[in-house]
Every structure is written in C-alpha cells, then in structure tokens.
VOGU-580342 format. One record per residue (C-alpha): residue number from 1; residue in three letters; x, y, z. Coordinates in Angstrom, 2 decimals. Layout:
BEGIN
PT   pos   code        c1        c2        c3
PT   NUM    ala         X         Y         Z
...
// end
This chain:
BEGIN
PT   pos   code        c1        c2        c3
PT     1    met    123.25    138.07    108.69
PT     2    glu    125.99    140.12    107.33
PT     3    val    127.15    140.84    111.03
PT     4    asn    127.39    137.28    111.86
PT     5    arg    129.84    136.73    108.74
PT     6    tyr    132.07    139.42    109.76
PT     7    ile    132.11    138.39    113.35
PT     8    lys    133.16    134.79    112.38
PT     9    ser    135.76    136.49    110.09
PT    10    ile    137.46    138.22    113.13
PT    11    trp    137.16    136.04    115.93
PT    12    leu    140.80    134.69    115.79
PT    13    glu    142.11    138.08    115.67
PT    14    leu    139.58    139.28    118.34
PT    15    ile    140.91    136.59    120.65
PT    16    tyr    144.55    137.40    119.76
PT    17    thr    143.77    141.08    120.45
PT    18    ile    142.17    140.55    123.83
PT    19    ala    145.13    138.10    125.11
PT    20    thr    147.91    140.56    123.69
PT    21    ile    146.50    143.59    125.42
PT    22    ile    146.15    141.61    128.62
PT    23    phe    149.62    140.10    128.34
PT    24    leu    150.80    143.89    127.72
PT    25    ile    149.37    144.96    130.78
PT    26    lys    150.93    142.25    132.86
PT    27    leu    154.61    143.01    131.18
PT    28    ala    153.91    146.66    131.86
PT    29    asp    153.47    145.94    135.51
PT    30    leu    156.47    143.45    135.58
PT    31    asn    158.62    146.28    133.85
PT    32    lys    157.73    148.78    136.66
PT    33    ile    158.84    146.26    139.14
PT    34    leu    161.96    145.31    137.37
PT    35    ile    162.96    148.86    136.89
PT    36    glu    162.74    149.57    140.59
PT    37    glu    164.93    146.30    141.12
PT    38    ser    167.56    147.31    138.47
PT    39    thr    170.22    147.76    140.93
PT    40    lys    170.70    143.88    140.88
PT    41    asn    173.11    142.25    138.53
PT    42    val    171.82    141.09    135.41
PT    43    phe    171.52    137.53    136.32
PT    44    glu    169.43    138.18    139.47
PT    45    phe    167.34    140.60    137.45
PT    46    leu    166.59    137.91    134.93
PT    47    ala    166.02    135.19    137.99
PT    48    tyr    163.43    137.80    139.66
PT    49    gly    160.15    135.93    140.71
PT    50    asp    161.55    132.45    139.62
PT    51    gly    162.52    133.50    136.17
PT    52    arg    159.45    135.72    135.26
PT    53    pro    161.40    137.98    132.93
PT    54    leu    162.56    134.81    130.88
PT    55    trp    159.02    133.44    130.81
PT    56    tyr    157.52    136.79    129.58
PT    57    phe    160.08    136.87    126.93
PT    58    val    159.37    133.59    125.67
PT    59    tyr    155.47    134.43    125.65
PT    60    thr    156.39    137.82    123.71
PT    61    leu    158.13    135.58    121.19
PT    62    ile    154.90    133.29    121.00
PT    63    phe    152.80    136.37    120.49
PT    64    val    154.92    137.76    117.92
PT    65    val    154.97    134.63    115.74
PT    66    ile    151.33    134.26    116.08
PT    67    gly    150.94    137.95    115.05
PT    68    ile    153.05    137.50    112.10
PT    69    gly    151.29    134.47    111.14
PT    70    leu    147.76    135.97    111.36
PT    71    ser    149.33    139.00    109.19
PT    72    ile    150.47    136.72    106.75
PT    73    his    147.12    134.95    106.58
PT    74    asn    145.20    138.28    106.22
PT    75    phe    147.58    139.61    103.56
PT    76    his    147.08    136.39    101.61
PT    77    ser    143.27    136.70    102.02
PT    78    ile    143.54    140.27    100.34
PT    79    arg    145.83    139.03     97.82
PT    80    tyr    144.07    135.60     96.68
PT    81    thr    140.52    135.80     97.71
PT    82    glu    137.57    137.78     96.16
PT    83    leu    136.67    140.05     98.81
PT    84    asp    133.81    143.00     98.85
PT    85    phe    134.93    146.34     99.73
PT    86    ala    133.80    146.18    103.47
PT    87    glu    135.90    142.88    103.82
PT    88    ile    138.78    144.47    102.31
PT    89    ile    138.50    147.30    104.85
PT    90    met    138.19    144.75    107.65
PT    91    val    141.26    142.84    106.70
PT    92    ile    143.30    146.02    106.37
PT    93    val    142.14    147.23    109.90
PT    94    lys    142.85    143.65    111.25
PT    95    leu    146.34    143.97    109.85
PT    96    leu    146.90    147.47    111.40
PT    97    val    145.69    146.29    114.63
PT    98    ile    148.00    143.14    114.26
PT    99    ile    150.92    145.26    113.50
PT   100    ile    150.55    147.88    116.09
PT   101    leu    150.26    145.12    118.81
PT   102    ile    153.48    143.41    117.54
PT   103    ile    155.22    146.81    117.66
PT   104    leu    153.98    147.31    121.11
PT   105    leu    155.28    143.90    122.14
PT   106    ile    158.54    144.60    120.75
PT   107    ile    158.93    147.97    122.69
PT   108    phe    157.46    146.70    126.05
PT   109    ile    159.94    143.66    126.12
PT   110    asn    162.70    145.78    124.97
PT   111    asn    162.91    147.62    128.22
PT   112    pro    164.15    146.28    130.41
PT   113    ile    164.15    142.50    129.66
PT   114    leu    165.48    142.38    126.43
PT   115    arg    168.38    144.36    127.17
PT   116    ala    169.15    142.30    130.25
PT   117    ile    168.92    139.20    128.24
PT   118    ile    171.27    140.59    125.60
PT   119    thr    173.56    141.68    128.45
PT   120    ala    173.72    138.27    129.97
PT   121    gly    174.13    136.53    126.48
PT   122    cys    177.07    138.69    125.89
PT   123    ile    178.65    137.96    129.30
PT   124    ile    178.16    134.12    128.84
PT   125    met    179.54    134.44    125.35
PT   126    ala    182.70    136.40    126.54
PT   127    gly    183.10    133.75    129.66
PT   128    gly    182.89    131.02    127.07
PT   129    tyr    185.54    132.51    124.61
PT   130    leu    187.86    133.50    127.44
PT   131    ala    187.36    129.93    128.58
PT   132    thr    188.36    128.39    125.31
PT   133    gln    191.45    130.77    124.96
PT   134    gly    192.93    129.44    128.17
// end
C-alpha cells in the first residue's frame, strides 16, 4: 500500500521528467543539424525547418516554467506539510531531478538556438534604433 501512495505522489514529476528527456533528445538532434548549417545567416538559421528553432525555444521556455512551478510546489510541500523521512527524501530527489533538467534545458537551448535569437534580436533592435535616428 505504501508504494501506491509514493507512486501517486510522483506521477506529475515522472511525466515531466519523461517528456523533458524526450524533448532534450530531439533538441540535441536539432542542435547537431543546426551546427552543421551554421554558415547561414542568423535569420535563415532561425527559419530552418519552418522555424523549428523558434518553436524549440518556446517549448524550452514552457518546460522551464513548468519545472519551476513543480519545484516551488515541492519546496512548499517540504516546508508546510508534515512528511515522514521517506517522503522528505523523495521530495528532495524530485527537486534535484527537476533542477538538473532545467539546467540541461538551458544548456541545450543556449547552443546554438538562444545565441541566434539573441543575435537576431540585437540586429532588429539596432535596425529599429537606426531607423528612428534618421
């Protein structure tokens, strides 16, 4: 009976972990392709595959926000709920897994997609600034 209670308490984090790992694998594959195509200009780079890099950036933001929400929920459960020792350990492990996944998401999106988005944003802002100074 105890096992069922623990499984019920981790199902949301388990779904998040599996979905994030699958996403990270697909993101790594996209990064390999994009690195090979890196000779293109930044706008062609971001438009690759009908804007796949931009969609992956949006999905990464969604996964990070969900991960932060799960982390806050778990932190509050430690702080405001009476838990036995096994439950505290389980919540700490869940927190560590979520934090590691968030860090991996940031690392994987940073190279090369986030860099291209930042570069494109700077180019657009510089163009807008120059257009208003005319």
